[in-house]
C-alpha positions in Angstrom: -24.5 -26.6 37.9 -26.1 -27.7 41.2 -29.2 -29.8 41.7 -32.5 -28.0 41.7 -34.0 -27.0 45.0 -37.4 -28.5 45.8 -40.1 -26.3 47.3 -43.4 -27.2 49.0 -46.6 -25.9 47.7 -46.9 -23.6 50.7 -43.5 -22.1 49.8 -40.1 -22.5 51.4 -37.4 -25.0 50.5 -37.6 -28.6 51.5 -34.4 -30.0 53.0 -32.7 -26.6 53.1 -31.5 -24.8 50.0 -32.8 -21.4 50.9 -34.9 -19.5 48.4 -32.5 -19.9 45.4 -33.7 -21.9 42.4 -30.7 -23.8 41.0 -29.8 -24.2 37.4 -30.8 -27.4 35.6 -28.2 -29.7 33.9 -29.6 -31.0 30.6 -29.8 -34.7 30.9 -31.2 -37.7 29.0 -34.8 -37.5 29.8 -37.5 -35.0 30.9 -36.2 -33.4 34.1 -32.6 -33.9 33.1 -31.4 -35.8 36.2 -33.7 -34.0 38.7 -34.6 -36.6 41.2 -38.2 -37.0 42.4 -38.8 -37.6 46.1 -38.6 -41.3 46.8 -41.9 -43.2 46.3 -43.7 -40.3 44.5 -45.2 -39.8 41.1 -44.6 -36.5 39.4 -46.6 -34.5 36.9 -45.0 -33.6 33.5 -42.8 -30.5 33.6 -44.6 -27.3 32.7 -43.6 -23.7 32.4 -43.7 -22.0 35.8 -45.8 -19.1 34.3 -48.7 -21.6 34.3 -48.5 -22.5 38.0 -51.1 -21.3 40.4 -50.0 -18.3 42.5 -50.4 -20.2 45.8 -48.0 -22.9 44.7 -45.5 -20.5 43.1 -41.8 -20.4 43.8 -40.0 -17.5 45.5 -40.1 -14.2 43.6 -37.4 -15.0 41.1 -39.4 -14.6 37.9 -39.9 -17.2 35.2 -37.4 -16.0 32.6 -33.8 -14.9 33.0 -30.7 -14.2 30.9 -27.3 -15.3 32.1 -24.0 -13.5 31.5 -23.4 -15.4 28.3 -26.7 -14.2 26.9 -28.5 -17.5 27.2 -32.2 -17.3 28.0 -33.5 -19.6 30.7 -37.1 -20.5 31.5 -38.3 -21.7 34.8 -40.2 -25.0 34.8 -41.9 -26.9 37.6 -43.6 -30.2 38.4 -45.7 -31.5 41.3 -44.5 -34.7 43.0 -47.4 -35.5 45.2 -47.3 -32.3 47.2 -43.6 -31.4 46.6 -43.2 -28.9 43.8 -39.8 -28.9 42.1 -38.4 -26.1 40.0 -35.7 -26.1 37.4 -34.1 -23.5 35.1 -34.0 -24.8 31.6 -31.9 -23.2 28.9 -33.8 -22.1 25.7 -32.2 -24.7 23.4 -33.0 -25.4 19.8 -33.5 -28.9 18.4 -30.0 -28.7 16.9 -28.6 -27.7 20.3 -30.1 -30.8 21.9 -28.9 -32.9 19.0 -25.3 -31.8 19.7 -25.7 -32.5 23.4 -26.9 -36.0 22.6 -24.0 -36.4 20.2 -21.6 -35.6 23.0 -23.0 -38.5 24.9 -22.8 -40.8 21.8 -19.1 -39.9 21.5 -18.5 -40.9 25.1 -20.2 -44.3 24.5 -18.6 -45.3 21.1 -17.2 -48.8 21.5 -13.7 -49.7 20.4 -13.4 -52.1 17.5 -12.9 -55.8 18.3 -10.7 -57.1 15.5 -11.0 -60.7 14.3 -8.4 -62.0 11.8 -7.9 -65.2 10.0 -5.3 -66.5 10.6 -6.0 -65.5 14.2 -4.1 -62.7 15.9 -2.5 -65.3 18.2 -1.3 -67.4 15.3 -0.2 -64.8 12.8 -0.2 -64.7 9.0 2.1 -65.7 6.2 3.8 -63.8 3.4 1.9 -63.7 0.1 -1.2 -65.4 1.7 -4.2 -63.2 2.2 -5.2 -62.4 5.8 -9.0 -62.0 6.3 -9.9 -58.9 8.3 -13.1 -58.4 10.2 -14.5 -56.7 13.3 -17.4 -57.6 15.6 -20.6 -55.6 14.8 -20.9 -53.0 17.6 -24.5 -52.2 16.7 -26.1 -48.7 16.6 -25.3 -46.2 19.3 -27.9 -43.7 20.4 -28.4 -41.1 23.1 -31.2 -38.5 23.9 -31.1 -35.1 25.4 -34.3 -33.4 26.5 -35.8 -30.2 27.9 -39.5 -30.0 28.8 -41.5 -30.3 25.6 -38.6 -31.1 23.3 -36.0 -33.9 22.9 -33.5 -34.9 20.3 -31.9 -38.3 19.7 -28.5 -38.7 18.1 -27.7 -42.0 16.3 -24.3 -43.3 15.1 -23.8 -46.2 12.7 -20.5 -47.7 11.3 -20.2 -46.8 7.6 -16.7 -48.1 6.9 -13.7 -49.7 8.5 -10.1 -48.5 8.1 -7.3 -51.0 8.6 -3.6 -50.0 8.9 -1.9 -53.3 9.0 1.5 -51.8 10.0 3.3 -52.2 6.7 2.4 -48.7 5.5 -0.7 -49.6 3.7 -4.4 -48.6 4.3 -7.2 -51.0 3.7 -10.7 -49.5 3.6 -13.6 -51.9 3.8 -17.4 -51.9 4.2 -18.7 -53.2 7.5 -17.9 -55.7 8.9 -15.7 -58.1 7.0 -15.9 -61.8 7.5 -14.0 -65.0 8.3 -13.4 -67.8 5.8 -16.6 -70.0 5.6 -14.5 -73.2 5.8 -10.8 -73.8 6.8 -9.8 -74.7 3.3 -11.7 -71.9 1.5 -9.4 -70.3 -1.2 -11.7 -67.5 -2.5 -11.0 -63.8 -1.9 -11.9 -62.1 1.3 -14.5 -59.3 1.4 -12.0 -57.5 3.4 -8.4 -58.7 3.4 -4.7 -57.8 3.2 -1.7 -59.7 1.8 1.6 -59.0 3.5 4.6 -59.1 1.1 7.3 -59.2 3.7 7.7 -61.0 7.0 7.5 -59.0 10.3 11.2 -58.9 10.8 12.6 -56.0 12.8 14.5 -54.8 9.7 11.1 -54.5 7.9 8.9 -53.3 10.8 11.3 -51.2 12.7 10.1 -52.9 15.9 12.0 -55.3 18.2 9.2 -57.9 18.7 8.9 -59.5 15.2 5.4 -58.1 14.9 3.6 -55.6 12.6 2.1 -52.8 14.8 -1.3 -51.9 13.2 -4.6 -50.4 14.0 -8.3 -50.7 13.0 -10.7 -47.8 13.0 -14.5 -47.8 13.0 -15.8 -44.8 11.1 -19.2 -43.7 12.3 -21.8 -41.5 10.6 -24.0 -39.6 13.0 -27.3 -37.7 12.7 -30.0 -36.4 15.0 -33.8 -36.2 15.0 -35.9 -34.1 17.3 -39.4 -34.9 18.8 -40.8 -32.0 16.7 -39.6 -33.6 13.4 -36.5 -31.5 12.9 -33.3 -33.4 12.0 -29.7 -32.8 11.0 -26.4 -34.3 10.2 -23.6 -34.6 12.8 -20.8 -35.7 10.5 -18.4 -38.6 11.3 -16.7 -39.9 14.4 -14.1 -42.6 14.8 -13.0 -45.2 17.4 -9.6 -46.9 17.0 -7.8 -49.8 18.7 -4.2 -51.0 18.0 -3.2 -54.6 17.3 0.1 -56.5 16.6 0.4 -59.3 14.1 3.2 -61.7 13.3 3.9 -62.5 9.7 6.2 -65.3 8.7 7.5 -66.9 5.5 6.5 -70.5 4.7 9.6 -72.6 4.7 9.7 -75.2 2.0 12.0 -78.2 2.0 13.2 -79.3 -1.4 14.1 -82.9 -2.3 16.9 -83.9 -4.6 17.1 -87.0 -6.7 
């Protein structure tokens, strides 16, 4: 959809654009990406049916229906003498929640895995590896039309580790590292490899387990009119490789 045309109060398009009023792309704030003239302050968006006749747009009406059956309403705002018009789809709070969720999905961060022993060091057979990820925080996005907005929020609810040996480790957020180097207690999220990362075991040629970690997010939306709803779960995944060795012991005779 193209940017909306701007019209002067006396009628006629500013900066070209003819007499057509363009469709509005729903954005993340009132006006949805419609840019105000530089250095001006604009009134809130209002339904064009409420505008005074002398400041009205060309004779295009204030309500229309597109080929898909969607109803659109014409809105306007006054930016210090320049009146801008936008077509706004008649969306429900749930519609806006879904649009906001689309933005959340685009912004979901990938997990940042932190292991002990470290990824660069590798682990050892029959010794627990501590698994954790950095807290990515809460991800939100908002979609709006004049008079109504909805915010979608996503939070990590669990973490799924696939260490590369065929197992699945599911943990609560966000795991931890050992409090001290010599700590021997169990990890809140950990995994014990029972075989070294030999190619005969892993099926790879680099002496590494090829694993992945997934953040599972639960999402919901809430609208400015108090309506709310569930958006289900989403996931973001990153791969990692991890070397696992056996501890060699030297026996003494005598």
